[in-house]
C-alpha positions as CSV (number, residue, x, y, z in Angstrom):
1,M,-13.5,11.9,30.4
2,P,-16.6,10.5,32.0
3,R,-16.6,7.4,34.1
4,T,-18.3,4.6,32.1
5,R,-17.8,0.8,31.6
6,T,-15.0,1.4,29.3
7,T,-12.9,3.8,31.3
8,R,-11.0,1.4,33.2
9,V,-7.2,1.5,32.7
10,L,-4.8,-1.1,33.7
11,A,-1.2,-0.6,33.5
12,V,0.4,-3.9,32.8
13,G,3.8,-2.6,32.7
14,Q,6.3,-3.3,35.6
15,G,6.7,-0.7,38.1
16,T,9.6,2.1,37.6
17,T,8.4,2.3,33.9
18,G,6.2,5.5,34.4
19,T,3.3,3.9,36.2
20,H,2.9,6.9,38.7
21,T,2.8,9.3,35.7
22,I,0.1,7.1,34.1
23,F,-1.9,7.4,37.7
24,N,-1.3,11.2,37.4
25,A,-2.6,11.5,34.1
26,L,-5.9,9.5,35.0
27,C,-6.3,11.6,38.0
28,A,-6.3,14.7,35.5
29,L,-8.8,13.0,33.5
30,G,-11.0,12.5,36.5
31,V,-10.8,8.5,36.3
32,P,-11.0,6.7,39.6
33,S,-7.7,5.3,40.1
34,V,-5.6,3.5,42.6
35,H,-1.6,3.5,42.7
36,Y,-0.7,1.2,45.6
37,R,-1.3,3.5,48.7
38,Q,-2.8,6.3,46.8
39,E,-6.1,7.0,44.9
40,C,-7.9,9.7,43.3
41,N,-11.5,10.5,42.1
42,T,-13.0,8.1,44.5
43,G,-14.7,10.6,46.8
44,S,-12.7,8.9,49.7
45,P,-12.7,11.4,53.2
46,C,-9.3,12.1,54.5
47,R,-10.0,10.3,57.8
48,Y,-9.2,7.3,59.9
49,T,-11.3,4.3,59.5
50,K,-11.4,0.5,60.4
51,D,-11.3,-2.4,58.1
52,R,-12.3,-5.9,58.8
53,S,-11.9,-7.4,55.7
54,L,-8.7,-9.2,56.4
55,A,-10.1,-12.7,57.7
56,G,-11.3,-10.9,60.7
57,A,-8.4,-9.0,61.6
58,V,-8.8,-5.3,62.8
59,K,-6.6,-3.1,60.6
60,H,-6.2,0.8,61.2
61,V,-5.8,2.3,58.1
62,P,-4.6,6.0,58.1
63,H,-6.1,8.0,55.6
64,V,-4.2,11.4,54.6
65,C,-4.4,13.6,51.7
66,G,-1.4,13.6,49.8
67,A,0.5,16.6,48.4
68,E,-1.8,16.7,45.0
69,G,-5.0,16.0,46.8
70,L,-4.5,12.3,46.5
71,E,-5.6,10.0,49.5
72,L,-5.1,6.5,50.6
73,Y,-7.7,4.1,49.5
74,E,-10.1,2.3,51.8
75,S,-11.8,-0.2,49.7
76,K,-11.5,-3.6,51.2
77,N,-10.5,-5.2,47.7
78,V,-7.6,-2.9,47.3
79,V,-6.7,-3.3,51.0
80,R,-6.9,-6.9,50.5
81,M,-4.8,-7.2,47.5
82,R,-2.1,-5.0,49.0
83,A,-2.0,-6.9,52.3
84,M,-1.6,-10.1,50.3
85,Y,1.4,-8.6,48.3
86,D,2.8,-7.0,51.4
87,A,2.7,-10.3,53.3
88,A,4.8,-12.0,50.7
89,K,7.3,-9.4,50.8
90,E,7.3,-9.6,54.4
91,F,7.8,-13.4,54.6
92,V,11.1,-13.0,52.4
93,A,12.4,-10.1,54.2
94,N,11.9,-11.5,57.6
95,K,13.5,-14.8,56.2
96,R,10.5,-16.8,56.9
97,D,9.8,-15.5,60.5
98,C,6.1,-15.1,60.7
99,T,6.2,-13.7,64.2
100,R,7.7,-10.6,62.8
101,A,5.0,-9.9,60.1
102,R,2.2,-7.3,60.1
103,H,-0.1,-9.7,58.3
104,Q,0.8,-13.1,60.1
105,H,-2.7,-14.8,59.2
106,L,-1.3,-14.3,55.2
107,C,2.2,-15.3,56.2
108,N,2.2,-19.1,55.4
109,V,-0.3,-19.2,52.4
110,T,0.4,-21.8,49.6
111,G,1.0,-20.4,46.0
112,N,-2.5,-22.0,45.1
113,E,-4.1,-20.2,48.0
114,W,-2.2,-16.7,47.0
115,A,-3.3,-17.3,43.4
116,A,-6.8,-18.0,44.0
117,A,-7.3,-15.2,46.6
118,A,-5.8,-12.8,43.9
119,R,-8.1,-14.1,41.2
120,A,-11.0,-13.4,43.6
121,T,-10.0,-10.0,44.7
122,V,-9.1,-8.8,41.3
123,S,-12.5,-10.1,39.9
124,A,-14.1,-7.9,42.5
125,L,-12.0,-4.8,41.8
126,A,-13.5,-5.2,38.3
127,R,-16.7,-4.7,39.4
128,D,-15.4,-1.5,41.3
129,Q,-14.7,0.2,37.8
130,L,-11.3,1.2,39.3
131,S,-8.2,1.8,37.2
132,L,-5.0,0.1,38.5
133,T,-1.5,1.5,37.7
134,D,1.0,0.1,40.2
135,S,2.2,-3.1,42.3
136,P,0.8,-5.7,42.6
137,Y,-1.5,-5.3,39.6
138,A,1.4,-4.4,37.3
139,Q,3.2,-7.6,38.7
140,M,0.3,-9.8,37.4
141,P,-0.2,-9.4,33.7
142,S,-1.2,-13.0,33.2
143,L,-4.2,-12.5,35.7
144,L,-5.0,-9.1,34.0
145,L,-4.9,-10.5,30.6
146,S,-7.1,-13.6,31.5
147,L,-10.2,-12.2,33.4
148,P,-13.2,-11.7,31.0
149,E,-14.7,-9.1,33.1
150,L,-11.3,-7.0,32.8
151,V,-10.4,-7.9,29.2
152,N,-13.7,-7.0,27.5
153,T,-13.8,-3.5,29.1
154,S,-10.3,-2.3,29.6
155,L,-7.8,-0.3,28.0
156,Y,-4.4,-1.8,28.5
157,V,-1.4,0.6,29.0
158,N,1.9,-1.1,28.4
159,S,4.3,1.1,30.2
160,L,8.0,0.0,29.3
161,R,11.7,0.7,29.4
162,T,13.7,-0.1,26.5
163,N,16.8,-0.2,28.6
164,A,16.6,-3.2,30.8
165,T,19.7,-2.5,32.8
166,E,18.7,1.0,33.5
167,W,15.5,-0.5,34.8
168,A,17.0,-2.8,37.0
169,T,19.2,-0.5,38.5
170,S,16.7,2.1,39.1
171,R,14.0,-0.7,40.4
172,V,16.8,-1.9,42.9
173,R,17.6,1.6,44.0
174,E,14.1,2.6,44.7
175,H,12.2,-0.6,45.4
176,N,14.8,-3.2,46.4
177,S,12.1,-5.4,48.7
178,S,10.2,-6.0,45.7
179,I,9.8,-9.7,44.9
180,M,10.0,-12.2,42.0
181,C,9.9,-16.0,41.5
182,R,12.8,-18.1,41.9
183,Q,14.9,-19.6,39.2
184,E,14.3,-22.9,40.2
185,V,10.6,-22.7,40.6
186,F,9.6,-20.8,37.1
187,P,12.7,-21.9,34.9
188,N,10.7,-21.1,31.6
189,G,8.2,-18.7,32.8
190,D,7.8,-15.0,33.6
191,R,9.7,-14.7,36.9
192,L,8.2,-11.1,37.3
193,D,4.8,-12.2,36.9
194,L,3.6,-13.0,40.4
195,H,0.3,-14.7,39.8
196,A,2.0,-17.0,37.2
197,C,4.6,-17.6,39.8
198,A,2.0,-18.4,42.5
199,E,0.3,-21.2,40.2
200,A,3.7,-22.6,39.6
201,C,4.5,-22.6,43.3
202,G,1.3,-24.7,43.8
203,P,1.1,-26.4,47.2
204,N,4.4,-24.9,48.4
205,V,4.5,-21.7,50.9
206,F,4.6,-19.0,48.3
207,G,7.1,-17.1,50.2
208,D,9.4,-20.1,49.8
209,C,9.2,-19.5,46.0
210,L,10.2,-15.8,46.0
211,V,13.5,-13.8,46.2
212,R,14.0,-10.0,46.4
213,Y,15.3,-8.0,43.7
214,D,18.3,-7.0,45.6
215,D,19.4,-10.6,46.1
216,M,19.5,-10.8,42.4
217,P,22.5,-10.0,40.2
218,L,21.9,-7.1,38.5
219,E,22.3,-8.7,34.8
220,A,19.9,-11.6,35.9
221,L,17.2,-9.0,37.0
222,A,17.6,-7.0,34.0
223,G,17.4,-10.4,31.7
224,A,14.4,-11.3,33.7
225,Y,12.8,-7.8,32.7
226,E,13.6,-8.4,29.2
227,R,12.0,-11.5,28.9
228,S,8.9,-10.5,30.9
229,A,8.5,-7.3,28.6
230,S,8.7,-9.5,25.7
231,R,6.2,-12.2,27.0
232,L,3.9,-9.2,27.7
233,R,4.2,-7.8,24.3
234,S,3.3,-11.1,22.9
235,S,0.4,-11.5,25.0
236,L,-1.0,-8.1,24.0
237,Q,-0.5,-8.8,20.4
238,K,-2.9,-12.0,20.8
239,L,-5.8,-9.9,22.2
240,P,-8.8,-9.6,19.6
241,W,-10.1,-6.6,17.8
242,Q,-12.3,-5.5,21.0
243,R,-9.2,-4.8,23.3
244,R,-7.6,-1.8,23.7
245,V,-3.6,-1.6,24.0
246,L,-1.5,1.7,24.4
247,T,2.0,1.3,24.6
248,V,4.0,4.0,26.5
249,D,7.7,4.4,26.6
250,M,8.4,7.7,28.7
251,F,12.2,7.4,28.8
252,T,13.2,7.2,25.3
253,T,11.5,10.4,24.8
254,R,10.6,12.5,28.0
255,I,7.1,13.6,27.9
256,D,4.9,15.1,30.7
257,T,1.6,14.0,32.5
258,K,-0.5,16.2,30.0
259,K,0.8,14.1,26.9
260,V,0.1,11.0,28.8
261,S,-3.3,12.2,29.5
262,D,-3.9,13.2,25.9
263,L,-2.9,9.7,24.6
264,I,-5.1,7.9,27.2
265,Q,-8.0,10.2,26.3
266,Q,-7.3,9.6,22.5
267,A,-7.4,5.8,23.3
268,H,-10.5,6.0,25.3
269,S,-12.5,7.9,22.7
270,R,-12.1,4.7,20.7
271,S,-13.6,2.4,23.0
272,Q,-17.0,4.2,23.3
273,C,-18.9,2.0,21.0
274,A,-21.6,-0.7,21.5
275,G,-21.1,-3.7,23.6
276,T,-17.7,-4.8,23.6
277,A,-17.2,-4.2,19.8
278,C,-14.3,-1.8,20.2
279,I,-11.4,-0.9,17.7
280,N,-7.9,-2.0,18.3
281,G,-5.5,-3.6,15.7
282,R,-4.4,-7.2,16.6
283,G,-1.2,-6.3,18.5
284,S,-1.6,-2.8,17.7
285,S,0.1,0.0,19.9
286,L,0.4,3.8,20.2
287,S,3.5,4.9,21.4
288,V,3.7,8.3,23.3
289,A,7.0,9.1,21.3
290,S,5.1,9.5,17.9
291,H,3.6,12.7,19.7
292,N,7.1,14.2,20.3
293,V,8.5,14.7,16.8
294,L,10.8,17.5,18.1
295,M,13.7,15.3,17.6
296,T,16.8,15.4,15.5
297,C,16.2,13.7,12.2
298,A,18.2,13.9,9.0
299,G,16.8,16.5,6.6
300,A,18.1,15.4,3.5
301,D,16.8,12.4,1.2
302,D,18.6,9.6,0.6
303,E,20.3,9.6,-2.8
304,A,17.4,10.3,-5.4
305,V,18.9,8.4,-8.5
306,G,16.8,6.4,-10.6
307,C,16.9,3.7,-13.5
308,A,15.9,6.0,-16.5
309,A,19.1,5.4,-18.5
310,L,18.5,1.5,-18.2
311,W,15.1,1.1,-19.5
312,P,14.3,0.4,-23.2
313,P,13.6,3.5,-25.1
314,T,9.9,5.0,-24.9
315,P,8.0,4.3,-28.1
316,P,8.4,7.3,-30.3
317,D,4.6,8.4,-30.1
318,L,5.1,9.1,-26.5
319,A,8.9,10.3,-26.7
320,R,7.9,13.1,-28.9
321,S,7.3,16.2,-27.5
322,G,3.8,16.7,-26.4
323,G,3.0,13.0,-26.2
324,F,-0.7,12.0,-27.3
325,Q,-2.8,14.8,-28.0
326,G,-6.2,15.1,-26.7
327,G,-9.4,13.7,-29.0
328,Q,-7.2,11.0,-30.4
329,S,-8.8,7.6,-30.1
330,L,-7.8,3.7,-29.7
331,L,-11.4,2.9,-30.7
332,T,-13.3,2.2,-33.8
333,S,-16.8,3.4,-34.6
334,G,-18.1,0.4,-33.1
335,N,-16.3,1.0,-29.7
336,Q,-13.9,-1.7,-30.3
337,L,-10.2,-1.5,-29.3
338,E,-8.2,-0.9,-32.5
339,H,-4.7,0.1,-30.9
340,P,-3.3,-1.3,-27.6
341,P,-4.3,0.8,-24.7
342,R,-1.5,2.4,-22.7
343,A,-1.7,3.3,-19.0
344,I,-1.3,7.3,-17.8
345,V,-0.6,8.2,-14.2
346,V,-1.3,11.7,-13.2
347,T,-0.2,13.1,-9.9
348,I,0.3,16.4,-8.4
349,F,3.3,16.9,-6.2
350,K,4.4,19.5,-3.4
351,K,7.5,19.4,-1.3
352,T,7.8,15.4,-2.0
353,R,10.8,13.8,-1.0
354,L,12.5,13.4,-4.4
355,A,13.9,9.8,-3.4
356,T,10.2,9.1,-2.9
357,L,9.2,10.7,-6.1
358,V,11.9,8.6,-8.0
359,Q,10.5,5.4,-6.3
360,F,7.0,6.3,-7.4
361,L,8.2,6.7,-11.0
362,E,10.2,3.7,-11.1
363,Y,7.4,1.5,-9.6
364,Y,4.7,2.5,-12.3
365,R,7.1,1.9,-15.0
366,L,7.6,-1.6,-13.6
367,I,4.1,-2.3,-13.7
368,G,3.5,-0.9,-17.3
369,A,2.6,2.7,-17.4
370,S,3.6,4.4,-20.4
371,R,3.7,8.0,-19.0
372,V,3.5,9.6,-15.7
373,V,2.1,13.3,-15.7
374,L,3.5,15.3,-13.0
375,V,2.0,18.4,-11.8
376,D,4.5,20.7,-10.0
377,N,2.8,22.6,-7.3
378,N,6.2,23.5,-5.6
379,C,6.8,27.2,-5.0
380,G,10.7,27.4,-5.3
381,Y,11.1,24.1,-3.4
382,E,14.5,22.7,-4.8
383,T,13.5,23.5,-8.2
384,G,17.0,22.9,-9.5
385,R,17.2,19.5,-8.0
386,V,13.8,18.6,-9.2
387,N,14.5,19.6,-12.7
388,R,17.9,17.7,-12.7
389,I,16.4,14.4,-11.2
390,L,13.4,14.4,-13.6
391,A,15.6,15.3,-16.7
392,P,16.4,11.8,-17.8
393,Y,12.8,10.8,-17.4
394,I,11.3,13.8,-19.3
395,H,14.1,13.3,-22.0
396,G,13.1,9.8,-22.6
397,G,9.3,10.7,-22.6
398,F,8.3,8.8,-19.8
399,V,7.4,11.9,-17.6
400,K,5.7,14.9,-18.7
401,L,6.1,18.0,-16.2
402,M,3.6,20.5,-16.0
403,T,4.6,23.7,-14.4
404,E,1.6,26.0,-14.9
405,Y,0.1,25.4,-11.2
406,R,3.5,26.2,-9.5
407,C,3.1,28.5,-6.5
408,L,-0.8,28.3,-6.7
409,K,-3.2,27.7,-3.7
410,P,-6.4,25.6,-4.1
411,G,-9.0,28.0,-5.8
412,E,-6.4,30.5,-7.2
413,R,-6.2,31.2,-10.7
414,T,-3.5,30.6,-13.4
415,A,-2.5,33.4,-15.7
416,E,-4.9,31.7,-18.3
417,G,-7.6,32.0,-15.7
418,D,-7.8,28.5,-15.1
419,V,-8.8,27.5,-11.3
420,F,-6.6,25.3,-9.4
421,A,-8.9,22.6,-8.1
422,E,-7.5,18.9,-7.8
423,T,-9.8,16.9,-10.1
424,T,-9.9,19.8,-12.7
425,V,-6.3,20.2,-12.7
426,M,-5.7,16.3,-13.1
427,R,-8.5,15.9,-15.9
428,W,-6.6,18.9,-17.7
429,A,-3.0,17.0,-17.2
430,A,-4.5,13.9,-18.4
431,S,-5.9,15.4,-21.6
432,K,-2.4,16.3,-22.6
433,S,-1.3,12.7,-22.8
434,A,-4.2,10.2,-22.9
435,R,-6.3,8.9,-25.8
436,A,-9.8,8.0,-25.6
437,G,-9.7,4.4,-24.3
438,D,-6.3,4.7,-22.7
439,L,-6.2,3.6,-18.9
440,V,-5.9,6.5,-16.3
441,L,-5.0,6.7,-13.0
442,F,-5.2,9.8,-10.8
443,L,-3.1,9.1,-7.9
444,S,-1.0,10.5,-5.0
445,D,2.7,10.2,-4.9
446,D,2.3,8.1,-2.0
447,E,0.0,5.6,-3.5
448,F,1.3,2.5,-5.1
449,L,-1.0,-0.1,-7.1
450,V,-0.2,-3.6,-6.1
451,L,-1.5,-6.0,-8.7
452,K,-2.8,-9.4,-7.4
453,D,-0.6,-11.2,-10.2
454,P,3.1,-10.0,-10.3
455,A,3.1,-11.2,-14.0
456,W,0.2,-8.7,-14.9
457,S,0.6,-5.2,-16.0
458,L,-1.2,-2.0,-16.4
459,P,-1.8,-2.6,-20.2
460,M,-2.9,-6.0,-19.5
461,L,-5.5,-4.8,-17.0
462,A,-6.6,-2.2,-19.7
463,R,-7.1,-4.7,-22.3
464,Q,-9.1,-7.0,-19.9
465,M,-11.4,-4.0,-19.1
466,H,-12.0,-3.5,-22.8
467,A,-12.7,-7.1,-23.4
468,E,-15.1,-7.1,-20.6
469,R,-16.8,-3.7,-21.5
470,V,-15.9,-1.9,-18.0
471,C,-15.3,1.6,-18.2
472,A,-14.0,2.0,-14.6
473,V,-12.9,-0.3,-11.7
474,H,-12.6,0.9,-8.0
475,V,-9.8,-0.6,-6.0
476,P,-9.6,-0.1,-2.2
477,W,-6.9,1.4,-0.2
478,K,-4.7,-0.3,2.4
479,Q,-3.7,2.5,4.5
480,F,-0.3,2.1,6.2
481,G,1.1,3.6,9.2
482,S,4.5,4.8,10.5
483,G,5.7,1.3,11.0
484,G,7.3,2.5,14.3
485,H,9.8,4.9,12.7
486,R,10.4,8.2,14.3
487,C,12.8,9.6,11.4
488,Q,12.3,8.8,7.8
489,P,14.5,5.5,7.0
490,N,16.0,5.6,3.7
491,G,15.4,2.9,1.0
492,S,12.1,1.4,-0.4
493,L,8.5,2.6,1.0
494,L,7.3,-1.0,0.0
495,R,10.4,-2.4,2.5
496,N,10.2,-0.1,5.4
497,F,6.4,0.2,6.0
498,Q,4.5,-2.9,6.3
499,S,2.3,-2.1,9.0
500,R,-1.3,-1.2,8.1
501,G,-4.9,-0.5,9.3
502,P,-7.9,-2.8,9.1
503,L,-9.9,-3.0,5.8
504,L,-13.6,-2.7,6.0
505,H,-14.6,-6.3,5.8
506,E,-12.1,-6.9,8.7
507,L,-14.3,-4.6,11.2
508,T,-17.7,-4.6,12.7
509,P,-20.1,-1.8,11.3
510,T,-19.6,-0.2,14.9
511,D,-15.7,-0.2,14.6
512,A,-15.8,0.8,11.2
513,D,-17.8,3.9,12.0
514,A,-15.5,4.7,14.8
515,M,-12.7,4.7,12.7
516,L,-14.4,7.2,10.1
517,E,-15.4,9.4,12.9
518,D,-11.7,9.6,14.0
519,A,-10.6,10.2,10.6
520,H,-13.2,12.9,10.2
521,N,-12.0,14.7,13.5
522,A,-8.3,14.7,12.5
523,K,-9.3,15.8,9.0
524,I,-7.3,12.7,7.6
525,N,-8.1,10.5,4.6
526,P,-10.9,8.2,5.3
527,P,-9.7,4.6,6.0
528,F,-11.8,2.8,3.6
529,K,-11.7,4.7,0.4
530,G,-10.0,3.8,-2.8
531,K,-9.4,5.1,-6.2
532,P,-10.9,4.5,-9.6
533,L,-8.9,3.3,-12.5
534,F,-10.6,4.3,-15.6
535,L,-10.8,4.4,-19.3
536,W,-10.2,7.9,-20.8
537,Q,-13.2,9.3,-22.4
538,L,-15.3,6.2,-21.9
539,S,-16.3,6.9,-18.3
540,K,-18.5,10.0,-17.3
541,T,-16.8,12.4,-14.8
542,C,-14.6,10.2,-12.8
543,A,-13.3,12.2,-9.7
544,T,-9.9,11.3,-7.9
545,H,-11.9,8.7,-5.6
546,L,-15.5,7.9,-7.5
547,C,-16.7,7.2,-10.9
548,S,-20.2,7.3,-9.9
549,D,-22.0,8.6,-13.1
550,G,-21.7,5.5,-15.5
551,C,-20.2,5.2,-18.8
552,D,-20.5,7.1,-22.0
553,F,-21.5,4.0,-23.9
554,A,-24.4,1.8,-23.1
555,D,-22.5,-1.6,-23.5
556,F,-19.8,-0.3,-20.8
557,T,-20.3,-0.6,-17.2
558,V,-18.6,0.6,-13.8
559,C,-17.1,-2.2,-11.8
560,G,-17.7,-1.7,-8.0
561,Y,-15.1,-3.0,-5.4
562,P,-14.3,-6.6,-5.6
563,N,-17.1,-7.7,-3.5
564,G,-19.6,-6.2,-5.9
565,T,-21.5,-3.8,-3.4
566,F,-20.8,-0.4,-2.2
567,D,-21.2,0.6,1.5
568,N,-21.4,4.0,2.3
569,R,-18.1,3.7,4.1
570,S,-16.4,3.0,0.9
571,V,-17.0,6.5,0.2
572,G,-15.9,8.0,3.4
573,T,-19.0,8.3,5.4
574,K,-20.7,6.4,8.4
575,S,-23.4,4.0,7.8
576,S,-25.8,6.7,9.4
577,D,-25.2,9.2,6.9
578,Q,-27.0,9.5,3.6
579,A,-24.2,9.5,1.3
580,T,-24.7,9.1,-2.5
581,K,-24.6,5.5,-3.3
582,L,-23.0,4.2,-6.5
583,T,-26.2,2.5,-7.7
584,R,-24.8,2.1,-11.4
585,S,-22.0,0.1,-10.0
586,A,-22.0,-3.6,-11.0
587,V,-20.2,-6.7,-10.0
588,C,-16.9,-7.2,-11.8
589,P,-17.2,-9.6,-14.8
590,P,-15.6,-13.1,-13.8
591,L,-12.0,-12.6,-15.6
592,L,-11.5,-8.9,-14.4
593,R,-12.8,-9.8,-10.9
594,N,-10.5,-12.6,-10.5
595,Q,-7.6,-10.2,-11.2
596,M,-9.1,-7.3,-9.1
597,V,-10.0,-9.5,-5.8
598,G,-6.4,-9.2,-4.0
599,T,-5.4,-6.0,-5.9
600,F,-5.1,-2.8,-3.7
601,I,-3.7,0.6,-3.5
602,N,-1.0,0.8,-0.7
603,H,-1.4,4.4,0.6
604,Y,1.8,5.3,2.4
605,A,0.1,8.7,3.5
606,Y,1.7,8.9,6.9
607,Q,5.2,7.3,6.8
608,S,7.5,8.0,9.8
609,A,6.4,10.5,12.6
610,A,8.8,13.1,11.2
611,A,7.6,12.8,7.7
612,W,4.0,13.0,8.8
613,E,4.8,16.2,10.8
614,E,6.5,17.7,7.4
615,K,3.3,16.6,5.4
616,K,1.0,18.5,8.0
617,E,3.1,21.6,7.8
618,R,3.4,21.8,3.9
619,G,-0.4,21.6,3.5
620,R,-2.4,20.0,0.9
621,V,-2.9,20.4,-2.9
622,S,-6.9,20.3,-2.4
623,D,-9.0,22.8,-0.4
624,L,-9.5,20.2,2.4
625,V,-9.0,21.4,5.9
626,D,-5.4,20.8,7.1
627,R,-4.6,17.4,8.9
628,R,-4.2,17.1,12.9
629,G,-2.9,14.7,15.3
630,P,-0.4,11.8,15.3
631,V,-0.2,8.8,12.8
632,P,-3.3,7.0,13.9
633,F,-2.2,4.0,15.8
634,E,-4.9,1.7,14.1
635,Y,-2.8,2.0,10.9
636,N,0.1,-0.1,12.6
637,A,-2.3,-2.7,13.5
638,L,-1.5,-5.6,11.1
639,V,1.7,-6.5,9.6
640,D,1.1,-6.7,5.7
641,G,4.3,-7.3,3.3
642,A,2.4,-8.3,0.2
643,G,3.2,-5.2,-1.6
644,F,7.2,-5.7,-0.8
645,S,7.0,-9.5,-1.9
646,K,5.1,-9.1,-5.0
647,T,7.3,-6.2,-6.2
648,S,10.3,-8.4,-5.4
649,E,8.8,-11.0,-7.6
650,R,8.0,-8.7,-10.4
651,I,11.6,-7.5,-10.5
652,S,12.8,-11.1,-10.7
653,L,10.4,-11.7,-13.7
654,L,12.3,-9.0,-15.7
655,S,14.5,-10.4,-18.5
656,P,17.8,-11.8,-17.3
657,A,19.4,-9.8,-19.9
658,K,18.9,-6.9,-18.0
659,P,20.7,-7.3,-14.8
660,S,21.6,-3.8,-14.4
661,L,17.9,-2.9,-14.6
662,Q,17.0,-5.5,-12.0
663,S,19.9,-4.4,-9.6
664,C,18.7,-0.7,-9.8
665,L,15.1,-1.6,-9.3
666,R,16.1,-3.7,-6.2
667,R,18.1,-0.9,-4.8
668,L,15.2,1.5,-5.1
669,L,12.1,-0.8,-4.3
670,A,13.3,-3.8,-2.6
671,D,15.7,-2.8,-0.5
672,G,15.5,-1.0,2.9
673,V,17.8,0.8,5.3
674,T,15.9,0.2,8.8
675,T,17.9,0.5,12.1
676,S,16.3,0.1,15.8
677,R,17.4,3.4,16.8
678,E,15.0,4.9,13.8
679,L,12.0,3.0,15.3
680,L,9.9,4.3,17.9
681,A,10.2,2.3,21.2
682,T,6.9,0.4,21.0
683,G,8.9,-3.2,21.3
684,Q,9.0,-3.8,17.8
685,T,12.4,-2.5,16.9
686,D,13.5,-5.5,15.1
687,R,10.6,-6.6,13.2
688,L,11.5,-4.7,10.1
689,G,15.1,-5.5,10.0
690,P,16.5,-5.3,6.4
691,T,18.2,-8.8,6.5
692,L,14.7,-10.7,7.0
693,P,12.6,-11.7,4.0
694,A,8.9,-10.7,3.6
695,F,6.7,-12.6,6.1
696,H,9.6,-13.5,8.3
697,Q,9.3,-11.0,10.8
698,V,10.9,-11.3,14.2
699,A,9.5,-10.1,17.7
700,E,11.8,-8.3,20.2
701,G,15.1,-9.7,21.4
702,G,14.9,-12.5,18.4
703,R,13.3,-15.1,20.6
704,G,11.0,-16.3,17.7
705,E,7.8,-14.8,19.3
706,K,4.6,-15.2,17.2
707,R,3.8,-12.5,14.8
708,H,0.5,-11.5,13.0
709,E,0.4,-12.3,9.4
710,I,-1.5,-11.8,6.1
711,K,-1.5,-14.5,3.5
712,T,-3.6,-14.7,0.4
713,D,-5.3,-17.9,-0.5
714,A,-5.9,-19.3,-3.9
715,G,-9.1,-17.2,-4.5
716,G,-7.5,-14.0,-3.6
717,E,-8.8,-13.8,-0.2
718,E,-6.8,-12.6,2.5
719,R,-6.6,-14.7,5.6
720,H,-5.1,-13.7,9.1
721,K,-3.0,-15.9,10.9
722,I,0.1,-16.1,13.6
723,K,3.1,-17.7,12.6
724,K,6.2,-18.5,14.5
725,A,8.9,-16.3,13.2
726,A,12.5,-17.5,13.3
727,P,15.0,-16.0,15.8
728,C,17.1,-12.9,14.5
729,P,20.4,-13.9,12.8
């Protein structure tokens, strides 16, 4: 990893949280780094030298090479900061007797003097381009997060331990002379933050405002650590997009230096961009634990029991064997709508969790689909269970199961000679049920179309498209991440996964290009694509992601994304690439646009860390290269519960005469089983608690910390805000 203006790493977690492992990882990457009395990659020789930087005092600093080729650092700024920290510790240890102190000239400094000197010294260190991973820097998060020369160019590594008592026990055992603020000096602040403590101490002697760790009751020290960690996470969440945050927990899941190096390098690669415009989700974090999915997770689905028996009967023309036949039309000779259009959803599934498949079916029936055509690409995977679970949907006519492509890989041929190619197969499957003029959706089984208005439905959307002469409309993705889940939680995807990545308009062009490049390198879905919804046989050659060739009739048009324009990034390429633009796309007509602004496809492509590993292992249903890497940390950047809240509202709008159906749908789509032990230790273990309503998500410890939230205004535009969440019940 080259040394550049953006390679500086600042460990803002307290000591005894894995800071030395972070230091070793940086050393292995060739980054100039300091860990208290050790340094690496600075070119310092192993020798004795003199340093006259401390107010004229002559100090002999021994430089010896450590066991790993590490050396003591001789920078005057590092020596000065360490001396200030040691002097404060000596003052407390010597019970205010400065005659016994090594740094007598620093013994009686006031809090104001110590805070000002710390600020000046750390500012100087910013110019040295050094990575700082230990005390006293880790004990001054408020300073490290407030200096523009650091904030604009640093990667913050938040090393943490989720068990505060274990941390306190270990810290007292190994570093009993460490210091913190007295309760009476800083009763409502972060007592482990020395810079904030010095400012609170003011004109008083700084040492009088401090207490040693081993003079504190263990439970009080643990409580101080919990509050400090919570405040730090809250502060990191307030950093704007340019900042980088990497959350590391090396104790919940044991990891080694190599894995930490990989994570830092991954985060660093995202900070190599023009100016200060680097990507990072507001409050986003990447947990090391997500890389180590070799954990024990329950392999079975939760119960995959749907609501098929509770729905009204399917119309006879769909319920009969074979459904609609290709070639039928809903249109008159003048291309006017003669019969109500229906919505046909087509998907190919392979080793999909059956509970997820049932949710997919029930969700699309809830929003008005008349049929879901399922193309089975499994090869012996729970065939009996698949048939049993789908039987009531098939019998009722809502599902048509196509088995011709079982056990085929992309490019292979069926017995009839047909090639297995994703778009070709989907068009073939749609032709078995859709009439000309029906609304068709080519979707994956983890894509949930969330209409802006919960009272709207797919048939209403189809009628509006006909009325305004639109043959296809493009709907953008929202890419959802792991939500902090290590193992796959039972219950609703909409409920359990409410952390997503940024949309295209929420990023600068440079940031968007960087995310696209990361996605390309990992062979995962481009982050800013979407899917078209199109009228069957009225649009020319719609593929799974684009309808770029216009409509079959001159008075129809293709409607672009809601803002009416296409960017190359919208089709999955960087702005510098020469991608085919959708020149035939038009601005949506006004009534349709009113509904489509605020309509998205929630794409739950990643889900839990374990589910993502399973998905990578099972392979694709297309001929694309297999996916790589962990769940992208940008996709946990923003909290967005719109899909869950709108689905809950839609269920409540069902006829009160069908309480059993409402109850069944709530169980599948509006309830979630989420426990803290299933979540990654990213400091967000309570924010998806099942008892909390949407947009009422609580930060750690139930202390009502601020959270990032998405709201939709009257015009359908999304707005970002920080709200004050209520305490945990």
